[in-house]
C-alpha positions, 0 to 999 in steps of 0.5 A: 499500500502506498503511503498516506497523504496525511499522517497525524500521530499523538497530537496534543493540544492545550490552552492556558487556563486559570490553575492549569491548561485545557487539553483540547486534543489528547493523543489523536492519531490517524491516517488519511490516504489520497483521494479519500474523505475522512469525517470528524464528528462529535459534540461542540467543544471535543476538539474537531476545529482544533484538530482541523487547525492543527493539520492546516498549520493554523495554531490558535493564540496561545495554543501549545501543539505537541505530536506529528502532523505529516503531510506527504512526509513533511512536518507541519508543526515544525516547518520554517515559516518558509516551508509552512507557507508553501505547505499551507498552499498544499492544504486548502481550508474552508471555515465554518462561517465563510462571510466572517472570513472574507474581507468586507472591504475588498471585492471577491476579485481582489481577494481571489487575485491576491491569493493567486499572486502569492500562490503562482507566477502568473501575469495580471491577465493569467491571475483574473482568468484563473480566478474566473475559472476557480469561481466556475469550478466552485459553482458560482454562476456569472463569475465575471461579474461576482469578481467585482462584488463584496462579500455582503453582496452574496449570499451565504451559499455563494460565499462558501463557494467563493471560500471553496475557490480561495481554498483551491488557489493552491491546488491543494492535495488536501482540503480541511473543510470545518462545518462547511454547511452549518450556516446554510439551508438544507437545499444549499447543503445538498449543493455544497456537499455535491460540489465537494464530492464532485471536486473530490473526484475531479481534481483527486483531493483528499478531504478532512471533513469537520462536522456535527451532522451525521447526515452530512458525514453520511453522505460525503465520507468514506471514514469516520473519526469519533471525537470525545473530549479531545480523544478518538473513541471509535473509527471506521468506515461510515457502515462500521460507524452507523450499523455497527458502532461499538462505543457508548458515545457513538450509539449516543450520538447516533440516537440523538439523530431523529428518525421518520419512523415510530417511537424513535422520531424523537431525538434522545439528548445525551444526558449530562455534559462533557467533563472539564478538559483542565482536570485529569481524566483517569477513566473513560471520559464518557463513563459518567454518561454512559449507561454501560459503564462499569467500575472499570470504566471510571478507573481505568482509561480504555485502550483502542481495540480493533474489532474489525478491518479499519474498525476500532473503539477505546472501550473496555466492552468493544469486543462485546458489541452491543451486548456489552 
């Protein structure tokens, strides 16, 4: 097998806080192959966006990051400023709120053209032509006209397409999409998902998709990584996670999704709340909320157990399946 495009090992991230530090990520490891889509799912605050920013080489203020993030063998976390600038061109980033990440005082065209000038040696005419091409590739209608418009003149869906066009400026091998559909209505969500799927097939990009929406994950992803309290609690194919979950948190997430049939039509919220990440977590972090937790769950952190090809769970009872 060929080496993965992205290899993450033992990734830890913490933020300073009164009396200590908040551990946003605690030893996250995974591989992402070329032209594959890996979804990262979990509740708000589980570390999804922190993971996405670390992979893209965008640490947040005050953040301390440790571990290894290798893109095609190059170390993202320890790269020099010049090397990191080049690596960022190979990683495109699509943010959660596009309107907040587009500069309101510059036109769409000026922002695209500036990014292209930084990424490629093109003449003024070539830069403008490439900007139009990227907008069209991102599904923007009338791209010539959109170049002259400001972000506030565009709808949320169009702003997201402009963000995707910006992310494609460096011809990335990896696209990191942080909740790319959360602020959009369902019709536009479907359009953006089709666009991302088409770009993946056309350009051969790998995609790291961060989402809290299990429906979005099922639609676009090949594999899923379930995060809780900054740790990987389960990983596997979409079929593994949806039809044979082995961790209590994964089951609880699936139960939160409303169904159209029978008693399951009402969403079932997970009782309790996430743990305080500034305090030590001696056992399984989900134990206080898990209906199947035993004494061992509260006393000893579970190791990740492989329960099938590509399917693993960090649960003391993972091999017992539903009967655990």
